N, C-alpha and C positions, 0 to 999 in steps of 0.2 A: 601714412607712409606706404606707398604702393610697392608691392613685391611682384616679381615675375611668377607666373603660375608654376613654373618648374621648381622655383625655390620653395613655394608653398607645398608642392608635392614631396620634396625632400624633407621638409619640416614635418609633414604628416607621417611619412614612413619612419622617420627616426623616433618620433613621439610614440607612435603606436607599437613600434618594435620593442619599446622599453616598458610596456604596461606590466607584463608578467615575467619577463626575462631579466630585468635589471632591478637593482635595489630602488627603493622609493625615492632616494635623494636625486637620482638621475631623472626620474619623471618630474620631480619638482623643478629641476633646471629647465626642462622644456616648458613647463607651465609658466614659469617666470618670463621666459622669452615671448611666449604667446600672449601673456597678459600685457606686456609692454606694447606689443603690436596692436592689441585690441584697444588700449588706451589711446594710441595714436589715431585709431579709427573713430574715436569718440565714444566707445562702448565701455566707459568706466563704470557705469551702473552694473552692467553684466559682470564685470571683473570683481566688483565688491560683493555681489550676491554669490558668485562662484566661490570666492575664498571663504565667505561665511559658511556656506554649506560644506565645502571641502574640509576646512579646518574643524568644523563642528563634528563631522562624521569621523575624522581622524582622532580627535580627542575622546569622543565617546567610545570608539572602538578600542583604543588603548586602555580605557578605564574598565571595560567590561569583558575584555577577551580572556582574562585569567579567572573570571568568576564562574561558579557553577550555577547557571541560570536555567537549566533544563532544555528541553527540545525546542520550544518556541523561542527562547532566548538565543539558542544557537543559530536558529534560522535568521534572526534579526542581526546577530553579529556577522554571519556570513554575508548578508545583504549589505551591511555597512562596509565590509571588506571589499566587496565588488565595487561599490560606489567609490570607495577611497582609491581603488586602483584604476578603475576605468575612466573616472572623470578627467584625468589629465589628457587622455586621448580624445575624449568628447569635446573638450574646450578647443583643442587644435582643429578638429573637424568643424566646429562651429565657426571658427575664424576663417577657415578656407571656404566654407559654403556661403558665408555672408559677405565676403569681400572679393570673390572671384566671379567674373562675368563669364557667360557661356562662350562667347566668341574668343575671349582671351584664353580660356582653358583649351578650346579646340585648336587655337593657334599654337599653344605650347605643346600639345600632344602631337601636332603635325610637325613641329620642329624636331621632335624626338623620334619621328617616324613610327609612331604608335598606330597600329591598324584601327580602322573605324569600328571593328567588332568589339574592341576594348573601349574605345573613346565614347561611343554612343551610350552604352549602359552607365558609364560614369557621369555623363552629362545629364541623363535622366535622373540619376540619384541626386546630383547637385541641385536640380530644380525641384525635385519631389519633396525633400524634407523641409526646406524653407516654406514652401506652399502649404505643407501639412501643418507646420507650427502656426502659420497665420490663420489657417482654417480653424484649428483648435482654439486659438485665442478669440476668434470671432464667435465661435459657439459658446465659449465661456461668457463673453459679454452679453450675448443674447439671453443666456440663462439667468444672468444677474439682473437683467431688466425685468425678468418675470419672477424675481424673488427667489430663484433657485441658486443656492450657493453650495460650495463644496462642504463647508463645515457649518451648515445651518441645521436648525432643529428638524427640518423636514427630511434632510438626507441622513442625519444621525439616527433618527428613529427608523428609517427604512434605507439601509445602506445600498441595497440593490437598485434603488431608484436612480442612483448616479449612473448606472449602466444605461438606463433608458434615456436619461437627459443629456449625457455627454458622449458616451461611446457609440450609441446607435447613430446619431447624426454624423459623428466623425467617420464611422465606417461607410455610411452612404456617400459622404463627401470624398472618401478615398477612391471609390470607384469612379466618381465624376472627374477627380483630378487625374487619375490614370488615363481615362479616355481623352481628356483635353491635352495631356502631354503627348499622347500617341498622335493625335491630329496635328499638333504643332510640329512634331518631328517629320511627319509626312509632308506638311505644307512647306517646310524649309528645305526639303529635298535631301534629308539625311538618310543615307543608306550605306551598308558595308561596301558596296561595289563602286560607289562614286567618290571622287575626291573633291571636297568642298573648299572653295577659296575663302579667305578671311581678311578683312581690312583692319583688324585690331593690331595696335602697335605694342609689341612686347619686347623686352630686352633686359639684360642684366645691368643693374645700377650699383651704386655704392652700398645701399642697404641690402641688396641681394648678396653681395660678397660678404658683408658682415654676418648675415644670418647663415650663409653657407659655411663660413669658417666656424661659427659657433656650433652648428650641428656636428661638423666633423670633429671639433674639439671634445664635445660631449661623448661621441662614439669612441674617440681615441682614449678618453679618460676611463670609459667603461671597460675597454679592452686592455687597459693597463699600458697603453702606448704613450709615453711621454718623451720629451726631448732628452731627458737624462737617461732614460732606459735605452733609447736608441744609441746614445753616445757610449754607454757602457757596453752594449752588445757589439758595437762596431769598433771598440777600442783595441789596442794592441794585445 
């Protein structure tokens, strides 16, 4: 189900705005909407893995948050809390980055008259993180071919070796990815001073209206704005 980039931007803003400011139930509402969109995109495996980790972190956090488990346990509980609260926003960003093309995003930003000084960094971010994840996955496959696994006897006896085998190649790849993205930006003529044309076809459809109304309904529910409250306030 293809959505307009502007609808995805609204979905991202609403979901991330509720990470720490709203009760957890509202974040779950945004997670459910994004999960349905991901299933329509054929990413049901990611949705299953996400809910397994998300619910597991939530159940474990509720079980140990009231226990006296010392300093190290407190750090673990705090980490679980951050995972539990931030993951809803991360899954929305994952959906936006994996389903939005650069030309469609630029067309949407141009329709909203957003300056290139804001659009270009966002485009680089959208292209950077998927490329980073692909590079990390390829490094992991290369290490597995050499018999180096994350939970193998070799890494458990020498935990710092994982820094050498995984993080060092990844950091080297990061500099290469950044250079390649910079070259690609220059090659395509992107600059803050010039206005770029785009042939991408975007527009609001029925699914955009449904997602748009859903996001507004969640925000209205959070703010306590309901049809009944409006009627009571405007009554005689």
